[in-house]
C-alpha positions as CSV (number, residue, x, y, z in Angstrom):
1,M,273.8,103.2,255.0
2,G,273.8,106.6,253.0
3,L,272.0,106.1,250.1
4,L,269.6,109.1,249.8
5,Q,272.0,111.5,251.1
6,P,273.1,112.6,247.4
7,F,269.1,113.4,246.6
8,E,268.9,114.7,250.1
9,L,271.7,117.3,249.0
10,A,270.8,118.0,246.0
11,A,266.6,118.9,247.1
12,L,268.3,121.3,250.3
13,D,270.9,123.1,247.7
14,E,267.6,123.8,245.6
15,F,266.1,124.7,248.1
16,F,268.4,127.3,249.4
17,R,268.8,129.2,245.9
18,R,265.0,129.1,245.3
19,R,264.8,130.8,248.9
20,P,264.4,134.8,248.6
21,S,267.2,136.9,248.8
22,E,267.4,138.8,252.4
23,P,267.9,141.9,253.3
24,V,271.5,143.5,254.4
25,D,272.1,144.5,257.7
26,E,273.5,147.6,257.4
27,R,274.1,148.2,261.6
28,V,277.6,145.2,260.6
29,V,280.6,147.4,260.6
30,I,283.5,145.3,259.0
31,V,286.9,146.0,261.6
32,E,290.0,144.5,260.0
33,V,293.1,143.1,261.8
34,N,295.8,142.6,259.3
35,E,299.6,140.9,259.8
36,E,300.7,144.5,260.0
37,D,298.2,144.7,262.9
38,V,299.5,141.8,264.3
39,R,302.4,142.5,265.0
40,K,302.3,145.8,266.4
41,H,299.8,145.0,269.1
42,G,300.3,141.3,269.5
43,L,297.2,138.6,270.0
44,P,295.6,138.3,271.9
45,I,294.7,142.2,271.6
46,S,293.8,143.4,275.5
47,D,290.0,144.8,275.9
48,T,292.0,147.8,276.4
49,K,293.3,148.3,272.7
50,L,289.6,147.1,272.2
51,A,287.7,149.8,273.6
52,K,289.9,152.8,272.1
53,M,289.3,151.0,268.2
54,I,285.8,151.0,269.4
55,T,286.4,154.7,270.1
56,N,287.7,156.0,267.7
57,I,284.9,154.5,265.4
58,K,282.6,156.4,267.2
59,Q,284.1,159.3,266.4
60,Q,283.8,158.8,263.0
61,Q,280.0,159.0,263.1
62,P,279.5,155.9,261.5
63,Q,275.6,156.5,260.6
64,E,273.3,154.7,262.4
65,S,270.1,153.2,261.1
66,V,266.7,151.3,262.7
67,L,264.5,149.7,260.9
């Protein structure tokens, strides 16, 4: 009947607030695709274009770290 749902949600919120922060994963790279990119390349972006983008990113020699 959902009578305890507000209390359950409040307890869940409190558990999330009290848990320790997770470290930032430095291996993540975020690539933005904006309106200009969509107009220029269309959607969906082809595998060939995605491969070229990945090649361009790799040419910038992003720093890699291994945990």
